[in-house]
N, C-alpha and C positions, 0 to 999 in steps of 0.2 A: 504493500500500500504506500509506503514511503517513497518508493521509486516512481510509482504512478503520479503521486502528487508533485514531486519535484520535476518530473518530466513535463507535466502540464505547465508548470511555471517556466521551464526552459523554453517551451514553444512560444509562450507569451513574450518572454524576454527576447527571443530571436526576432519576433515580429517588430517589437519596439526598437531593438538595436539596429535592424536593417533600415529603418526610416531615419531615426535621429540619434541613435545611440542611447545609452542609459538602461540597457537590458540588465545590467548588474543590480539596478534598483529592485528588480523583481526576483532574480534567481539567487543572488548572494544572501539576502535575508531569509529566503526559503531554506537554503542549505544550512545556515546557522541555526534556524529554529528547529529544523528536523534532526540535525546532528550536533547538539550543543556541546558535546564533550570532545569533538574533533579539534585538531590543531587548526588555527585560523589559516595558516599557509596551505594546509591540505584542502580546505574548502575553497579557498581562492584559486588554487591550482586546478581543482576539479571543475570549477566554474569556467576557467580559461580553456580547459580541454574540450568543453562543449562549445563555447562561444567562438572559438577559432574556426570551427567548421561552418557555423552559421554565417560568420563574417566572410569566409571564403566564397560561399555560394552567393551572398548578397553582392560582393564585389564583382563576381562573374556576371550576375544579372545586370548590374549597372553598366559594366563595360560594353555590353551588347547594345545599349541604347543611348549612352551618354559618352561624349567625346572627352576622354580624360587626358590631362597634361602628363603623359607618361614620363617625359624626361625629368621633370621636377619630382614626380611621384617616386621614381626609383631611388633618387638620392634621399628624399625625405623618409621613405620606407626603411632604408638602411639605418638612418639616424633613429627612427622609431624603434627598430629592433635593438640597437645598441643601448638606447635609453631605457627600454623596458627590461633588458637583461640586467642592467645596473640596478634598477629599482627592485626587481624580483630578488636579486642577491641581497640587497639591503633588507628586504622583508624577512629573510631567513635569520637576520641578526638582531633586528630591533622591531618594536611594535609601531604601527602607524597611528597610535592613539592621538598624537598631537594634530594630525591631519583631520581627524574626525571632528575636532573642535573648530577648526577654521573653515572646513568645507561648506557648512550651511551659509555662512556669511557671503562667501564667494558666489555661491549659486543664487542667492537672493539678489546680489548685485547684478549678476548676469541676466536674471529674469527681468529685473526692473529696466535695465538698459534695452533689452529686446522689445519690451512692451512700449517703452517711450519712443523708440525709433521705429515707427510703423513701416517705413519703407526698407528697413534693413533686410537684405537678402531677397528682395522681390525681383531684382534684375541682376543678370549675370554680366558684370562689368569689371573684369580683372584690372587691377591697378598697376601692375608691373610688367616689364618686359620679361621674356622667359627666363633669362639668367638670374635676375633679381628675384623673380617669383620662386625659383628653385631654392635660393638662399633662405627666404622667409619660410617656405614650406618645410625645409630641413630643420630649421630652428623649432618650428611648431611640433614637428615629428619627434625631435629629441626630448623636448620638455614634457609633452603630454605622454610620450612613450615611457619616460621615467615614472611619471605619476601612475600610469596604467600598471606597470610592473610592481610598484610598491604598494598601491592601494586599490585604485581602479574604478570605483563608482562614478559614473558620469563622464567617463573618458570620451565616448563617442560624441556626447553633447558638447564637451569642451572643444573637441576637434572641429565640429560643425561651426560653432560660434566663431572660433579664431579664423577659419577659412573664409567665413562670410565677412567678418569685421576687418581683418588684416589684408586679405587678398582680393576682396571685392566679389567673391563668388555669390551666386544665388543659393538658396537653401538646398535645392535639388543637386546642383553641382557640388556643393560642399559635402552633402551627405554621401554622394558617390565617391569622392576623393577620400573622405574620412574612412571609408570601409577598407581601402587598400592600406592606409596607414595603420588602422586598428588591427588589421590582419597580421601585420608584421610585429606589432607590439604584443599581441596575444601569443604569437608563435614563440617569441623569445621567452616570455614568461612560462609558457608550457614546457619548453625544453629544459629550462633551468630548474623549475620546481619539480618536474617529473624525475630529473636526474638525482634529486635529493629525496625522492620518495613521497613528494607532496601532491600526488594525483591519485585518486581512486578510479582506476580505469574501468572497474566493473560498473561503476555508477556513471562515469564519464561517457561511455558509449551510448546508452539510451538517452542521456541528456543531449548528446551531440545530434542524434537523429531527430529528436523533437525540436532542437534549436534550428536545424536546417529547414525543417518544415515551416516553422514560423518565419524564418528569415526570407524564404522564397515568397511567401505571401506578402510580407511587409515591403520588400523591394518592388514587387509588382504594383502594390497600392501606391507607392511613392512615384513610380514612373507614370502611372495612369493619371494621378491627380496633380502632380507637379509641385512647384515651389511653395505655393500657398498652403497646400495640405501639409507639407513637411514643416513649414514655419509654425503652424498652429499645433501640430503634434509635438514639436520641439518645446513650445511654451508649456504645454500640459506636462510633458515629461520633466522638464526642469523644475516646474512648480512642485510636482510630486516628490522629486528628488530632494528639493530644498526642505520641504515639510518633513520628509522621512529622516533626513540626516540631522535636522535641527532637533527633532524629537529625541532621537537616539543620543545625540551628543550633549544637549543642553538640559533636557527635562527628565532623563531616566537615571 
């Protein structure tokens, strides 16, 4: 019964993650609630072992319909991999407790900024030439990749927001590009955490299958309904993530 429950949560997480990121908001708390005595690194590693597959299929779906800036993405994805590896290694040594306290305030600020700027991410208008775009995207990949490996909740949402705000992408383009970056950051974390025994593969496999199913549905919805749909789901997910992390960090 436990596997069925967390698999359903994994499918929902895959759907949300494929559109705007933030699937960890759904699956990670479900894993911690279902397996309260497990090591946090093990549950985070098991979550990554599922989400990496959903992210892979979402990236494949987007690549078929959206023109991606692959030259910039390749460099940025490498930086996301390296950053996530470093973050996951740090996770095995220290607790991310201090990040739990700061994250809600950051999310509330991000939500407020997005709501205030109603035209943010409505049009795809890249601000930089390809070489400069690659530099900025690589910096985003490294920073958010490190965060993803070390802690993780909201990684996809942070990537989408920064690609919209910094690079001038619309929400659909930002979501598509973020999937490739998130794929590499997830992959690095899975490799490192599994090498240290922090992945439950018997649970990770059914979670991965469910995550892929949700991811395929989510990416199709995003492609069908475009940037406006992605923007509003982004707002809902960030609001929910801000509420959940604030409650856990400040009121429990």
